N, C-alpha and C positions, 0 to 999 in steps of 0.2 A: 333220900336226896330227891328233889323234884326233877321232873323232866327238863332237859336243857333246851329243847327246841319247840317253839311254837311253829309247827311245821309249815302250815299253809302260808303264814305271813313271811316266814324266812325264805321259803321257796320263791314266792312272788318277788320279794325284794332282790334276791340274787339274780333272778332271771332278767328283770327289767333293767337294772343298772348297767350290766355289761353291754346290753343291746344298744342303749341310748348312746353311751360313750363310744362304743366300738364303731357304730355307723358313721360317726363324725370324723374318725381318723383312719378309716379302713384303707385309704389309699396312700397313707403317709409312712408306713413302716417299712423296714428293710426286709429283703427276701429271706435273710437268715432267721429273723424272728418268726416268719411264716412257717418255716420248716420246724422250728422248735414247738410252736403252738399247734401245728397240724402234722405230727410226725408220721413216718412210715410205720405200719404195723404189719407183721407177717403171721402172727398167731391166729388171728381171727378167720383168715380165709386161705391159709397155706401159701399165699402169694402176697407180695408187697402191695399194700394199699395205704393211702393216707387215712388218718383217723376219720375224716368226714366221708371218705369213700368206702370204709370198711363195713358199713351198715350194721355196726355193732356198738355196744357200750364199752368203750376201752379207756384205760388209763395207762400212760407211759411214764415211767420214772427213768429219766436219762442219766448219763454219767455225771453231769454237773450236779443233779439233785442228790445222787448217792454220795458224792464227795463233799457237798456242802453239809449234809446232815450227819455223815460219818457215824452211823449207828453201830452199837456193839452187836445188836441182834437184827437180822433182816426183817423180822416181824414188826419192828418199830417203824419201818418204812410203810408197811401195809396198813397199820392200825388207823382206822378212820377214813381210809380212801373210799371213794364212792362204792357203796355196796359191800364193803369189806369190814369184817369184825374179827378181833383176835382175842382169844382167851389163853391163859397160861397158868401152869402150876408153880409160879414163881419166876424169878429172873435168872439170867445167865445159864443157858443150856437146859433149863427145865422144860418139860413137855408143853408144847404149844399147839393150838388148833387155829386154823384160818378158815373162817366162814365167809362164803361168797353168796350174797342174796339169800341168807338164811339157811344155806346148806352147809353141812359140816365138811371137815377136811377130807373124809373118805368119799365125798360126793363132788370133789373138784380134782383137777389134774394139775400136777406140777411138772414142768419140763425144764431141763437144763440143756440149752442148745439143741432142742428137739428130742432129747432123750428123757423118757419118763422116769421119775424117781418116786418110789413109794414103798411101803412095807406091805407085803402080801398078808401078813398076820393081822396087823391093826388096820390096814386099808389106807391110812393117811401117810403123808410125808413127815419126816423129822425136821421140820422147819428150823428148829432152834440150833441145829448143828451146822447150818450153812453160814459161812463167814461172808458178810456183805462185801468185803474188800476183794473177793474173788470174782465179782461181777461188775459189769459196767452199764447194765440196762435191765429193766424189768417191764414186761407187758402184762397187764391184767385185763382179760377179756371176760366180760360178764354175760351170762346167758348160756344155754345148752350148746355143747359142741360134740355131742355123741356121734354125729354123723361124720366127723373128721377124726376124732381121737378115740372113739370106742367107749368102753365102760368108764364110769365115774364122772364124766363131764356134764353133770346136771346143773351145777351152779355156775361154773365157769372154768377158765384155764389161766394159770399163771406160768409165764415162761421167763426164765432168767438167762441172760446172755453173758458169756465170758468175754474178756477183751479180745478184740480183733484188730491187729496192728494195721495202721494205714500210713505211717510215716516211714520214709526211706531210712535205712540204717538202724542200728540198735538204739533203743530208747529205755534207759534204766529208770527204775522207780524204787523209792525207799520210804518207809514210814515207821516211826518209833513213837510210842506214847504210853500213857498210863493214867491212873486216877483212882477214884473211890473204890473201896472194897479190895485194896491192894491189887487192882487190875493192871495188867501189863499186856501191851500189844506191839507186835513188830511184823512188818510185811515187806517183801522185796520182790522185784520182778524185772523182767526185761522183755521187750517186744520190738518188733520191727518188720521191715519188708526189704527183701533183696530180690529184685527182678520179679518173677512170678511167685516167689515163696514168701509166705507170711508166717510169723511165729510169735508165740506168747508163752512165757514161762513165769510162774509166780509161786511164792510160798508165804505162809503166814502162821503166826503162833499167838494164841491168846491164853492167858492164865489169870484166874481171879480166885480170891478167897470166898467170893459170893456173900450172901446174906442169909439169914434164917428164912425158911419158907413157911414155918409155923410161928405163931407168937411165942416168945420166950424160948425159941429153939436155937440150935447151933447153926453157925454159918455152913452153907452148902456150896462147896467150891466147884470149879469147872475149868477144864483146859481143852484146847482144840488146836490141832496142827493140821493145816490144809496145804495142798500142793496142786498146781494146775500146769498142764502142758497142752498146747494147742499148736498144730502145724498144718499148713495147707499149701498146695502148689497148683497154680493155674497154667495150663499149657497154651501154646500159641493158637491151637484150634478151638480154645474155649473150654476144653475138658478140665476137670478139677478133681483132685484127691485130697483128703484131709484126715486128720486123726485128733481125737480129744481124750484127755483123761483128767478127771477131777476127783480128788480123794481127801476126805477129812476123817481124822481119827482122834480120839481123846478119851477123857474120863469125866463123868458127870455124877456129882453127889446129889441125891434127891431124898425126898421124905421117905425114910425107912430103908435106905440102902444107897448103892452106887452102881454104875455100869461103865464098862468099856465099850465104846461104840466105833463103828466104821460106816461112813456114807461115801458111796463111790459111783461115778458114772464113767463109762468109757465107750468109745465108738470110733469106727472108721467109715468113711463114705467116699463115694465117687459120683461125679456128675459128668454127663456126656451130652453134647448137643447132637442129637440124631440128625436133625435138619435145622435150618434156621428158625423153624417154628415149633420144633419139638425137642424138649429137654427132658432127660431122664436122670433120676437120682436113686441110688441104692445106699441104704444105711444099715450097718450091722452094729448093734449096741448091746450093752449090758449094764445093769444097775444093781447095786448091792446095798442092803440095809442090814447091818449086823449089830447085835447087842449081846454082851455077856453081863448078866445082872447078878448082883450079890446083895441080897436083902435078908431081912429077918424071917421071911417066908421060905428061904432056901435059895440056892443058886440055880440059875436057868440060862439057857442060850436060845436066842431067836435070830436066825440068819435067813435072810430072803435074797434070792437072786432072780432077776427078771431078764431074760434074753429075748431080743427082738430083731427081726429082719423086716425092713420097711422099704417098699419100692414105690416111688412117686414119678408120675409123668405129667408134664405141663405142655399142652398144645395151644398155640396162639393162632387165632383166626381174626385178623384185623384188630378190632377193639375188644374181642371176646377171648376168653380163656377156658379151656377144659382141663380139669385135673382128674386123673384116675390113678389108682394104685392098689396095692395089696400089702397085707401085714401078717406076719406070724410071730407070736410071742408065747413064751413059756414061763410060768411062775414055779419056782422051787423053794421049799423051806427045809431047813435043818434045825431042829429044836429038841431040847430036852423034854418039852411037853409032847405027849403022844397025840398027834392029830390023826383023825381017821383018813385024811388025804394029805399028801405032801407035795403034789404037783398038779398042775392043770395047764393045758395049752389052749390057745385061741387063734383061729384063722379068720381073716377079714378081707373084704374087698370094699372099696369106696370110690365114689366119683363126685365131682362138683363142677357145676357150670357157673362161670362168672360172665354175665352178659351186660353189655353197655349199649343201651339205646338212648343215649343222652338226650334229654335230662332224666330219663328213666333208666335205672340199673336194677338188675335182678341177680340173685344168687340162689342156687338150688343144689342141695347135696343129699346123698343117700349112702348108707353103709349097711353091710350085712356082716354080722359076727356069728361065728360058730364056735362055741366053747364046750370042751368035753365035760365040764362040770355042770353047767347050768343051761346048756342048749343054745338055741338060736335067738338072736335079737336083731331086729331091723329098726334103724333110726334114720331120721331125715330132718331136713330143715328147708325153709323157704323164706327169703328176705327180699324186700323191695325198697328201693330208695328213689326219691324224686327231688331234684334240685329246684326249689321254689324260685331261687334267683342265684346270683353269684356268691351269696353269703350264707344261705340257709338251705339245709337238706332235711327232708322229712323221711323217716324210715319206719318200716313195720316188719315184724318177723314172727315166725312160728317154728318151733323145733321140739323134737322129742329126744329123750336120753334115758339111760338106765344105769343102775348100780348093782352089781352082784354082791352077795354077802361075802365077807372076808373069812379067812380060816378061823380067826378068833370068834367071830359072830356065829359060825357054824359049829365049831368043835371044841372050843376052849372049855376045860372041865369047870363045871359049876356056873358057867357063863354063856356058853354057846347053845345054839338051838338049831339042830340039823334040819328042822322043818321050815326054816325061813325061806321066804320067796324073794326074788329080786325086786328092787325098787324100779319103778318106771315113772317117767315124768312127761308132761306137756307144758310148754311155756309159750305164751303170747306176749309180745312187747311192741310198744310204739315209742318213738323218740324223735327228737328234733335237735339239730346242731346248728349253732350260729358260729361261723368261722370268719374271722376278720384278720387284718394284718397284725394287730397287736393284742387282740382279745379273742377268746372263744368262750362259748358256753354250750353245755350239752345237758338235755333233760330227757328222762325216760320214765315210763310207767310200764309195769310188767305184772304178770300173774303166772305162777308155777303151780301146777297141780301134780302132787306126787301120790301114787298108789303104793301101798306096802312099805312106807318109810320104816327103816329099821331103827329101833330106839330101845331104851331101857337102861337103868342103872344096875340091874341085876341080870337075870336071864333075858336075853334079847328077844324081841317080838316085833311083829309087823304092825304098824299103825295103818289101818285100812285106807284112810284118806287124809291127806294134809294139803293145805293151801298156803302159799306164800305170795302175798301181794306187796308191792313196793314202789317207791318213787325215789329217783336219784337225780341230783343236780350237781354238775361240776362246772367250774369256771376258772379261767386263768388269764393272766395278763403279764406282758413284759413291756415296760415303758419307763424311759429315762432312768435306767439302772435299777428299777424296781422289778422284782419278780414275785408275783402273788399267785397262789393256788387255793381254791376253796372247794369244799365238798359237803353236801348235805345228803343224808340218807334216811329214808323211812322204810321200815320193814315190818310186815305183819305176818309172822309165821304161826299158823294156827293148826292145831290138831282138830280136824273136822268132827271127830267122834265126841270129844269132850268140850270143845270150844276153848281149851286152854292154849296158852302160848307154848310153842316148842321150847324145850329146855335149853339153857345156855346161850340164848340169843337176846341181844339188845334190840330194841325196835327203833331207836333214834340215835343218830350220831352226827357230829359236825367236825370238820377238820379245816384249819386255816394255816397256811404256810406263807410267811412273809420274809423276803430277803432283799437286802439293799447293797449294791456295790458302791464303795466309797474310795475309788482309786486303789491304793494298795491294801485297803481294808474292806472287809465285808461283815455285815451284821445280819442276823436273822433269828427267827423263832417260829415255833409251831404250837398250836393249841388244838388239842383233841379232847372231845367231850362225848360221853355216851350216857344213856339213861340206864335204868335198872334192868336186870335179867333174873330168871328163875333157874335154880339149880335142879329142880325136880319137875317131873311131868305134871304134878298136881298144882304147881304154881303156889306152893306154900313156903318154900325156902328161897327167900328173896335176897339178891345181892345188889347193893346200892350202886347207883351210877357214880360217875367220877369225871373230873376234868384235869387234864395234864397240860402243863406249860413247859416247853423245852426251849432253851436259848442257845445261840451259837455265834461265834465270831471267828474270822480268819484274817491273817496278816501275811501278805506277800513281802517278806523282808529282804529278799535278794532274788536275782534271776534263778528260776526253777526251785527256789526254796520258799516254803510257807509254814505257818503254824496255825493250828486250829484249837479252839476251846469250845467244848460243848457242856452245857449244864442241863441235866435231865430232871424232870419232875421238880422244877424249881420251888414250887409251893409245898413240897413235901407231902403230897397227897397220899393218904393211906388207902389204897384201892385193891379190890379183890375181884377177879373175874371167874373164879371157880373155887370149889371146896372139895375136900377129900371125902371119901365115903363115910368117915366117922363124924363129919360135920365141921371139921377144923378148916379155917380159912387158909388158902394158899396166898401168901403175901408177895406182892411185887415190890421191886426196889423203890426205896424212898429217894430223897434228894441225892444227886450224884454229879460229879464233875470229872471230865476227862480232857487231858491236854496232849497234843501230838504234834510232831514235826515231820514235814514231808519234803522229799526231793523228787523232782521229775515233773513231766507235763501233767 
């Protein structure tokens, strides 16, 4: 399949058109459109900043976006977003990997309300087990964040936010639906605010017969039951306490077997205003990734528990902020596989300065990690932004990060290599954002140099030197009931020793989302296209590119009642993003339709 993107022409076209139109109507839009197009982001700097103030490349998927698209898998939201690539071993709960700027799932951080979720054995998060209906917002921050979040944050950080009630009194919600592959979904919840207390409780269940993941194979089913509880209370003096628990469990049939899984995050926190300018927060949390596997190779258990205590302090001095804190975490595994090590702890201290000398802003951060397994690591970053005028902000940044080998990479029989070294990276980036009342555009160029990248389809090894260069462009508009979002991505991930492209990475992608409000009706669609990728390090096993078209419609047929219809892969594209070790294609779902009815806000 030919490449979809004439990159230079497409980038130029998408940059120019929003600027010309946006400057003409910059003063005519409503304030609420401004907040949607320039949303607050907390993941990039540990403190609220609007997108153009964050000095980062960020994408925010708000609640309206999640509800309009109503995906079965949360990875469908991320596919084709700026700098983001997704590969999967099939649909409906099958193993998925999220790549950010050419770095794999183990080189990125996933947070749920500030709590990290990952597997200590595989290194990545089980994205496919997260029900998108449990979340109301997603932030994607691209670029290194090792100096704020520690290990793994080489490519970026994704944070998912559970619902936080804002309306007084109880607000119930209900959704029932189903569709292709005998898929059935039901979710219900209630949230509200009573004085200083906010609460949100929800549950969901999904079951599907699935589809074959190999050609001429049998259907591979999936079921997932998720539950969420979140409660917080704010006292009159501004102090706050809260608790969160999110748990998903179910069964997934995959190529060669099936597994029973559990994904869980839980935490309690307290915030205290020490003075009017000094706020302190302590969070105690735990995440679990558990899997009981039953396959033709034998039964096995992989259980991961990560316990964390994190203390953050924010001191405000006029327009400036200083953030300082400490973190202690411990990874533990319980498995039928005999690993040489089953636990390791990490101690860290970090600090960040957010300085505003308008029109110049500076951000500087530094972190020290002491890990009992792989020693000391120091990471840092420096970013500068300059407001060229009221609409345009220029930014530049430099940051370092690292990624330690996982238990599987070090010790798994026949696969692990105990002599692996940690990955270290340096990233330089320049970007510019145009922010208007009804439009925005954001362009970035970056280069990431990684030493000792861990790779290999068999025994793991370090690639001495890798380089990832890239360009990203995002644009969005809200005008006269039209909502549009566009993203173009070019990535050049290269093994510097061989000159080959790093495996499993596409180099070009485009995503276009268009939605229109028509009174009680809404119509929309998404187009996602990517070029080819290689399954192997030698670049001999090529997987063709693809283009997907998804359509959706909504109908508000009564107060608080609505219906939604989604049609996925309308053209019936037969597409593959990865293969098994024996060379068989892992098939993604073909044409599918889903209908659902919803009650509530």
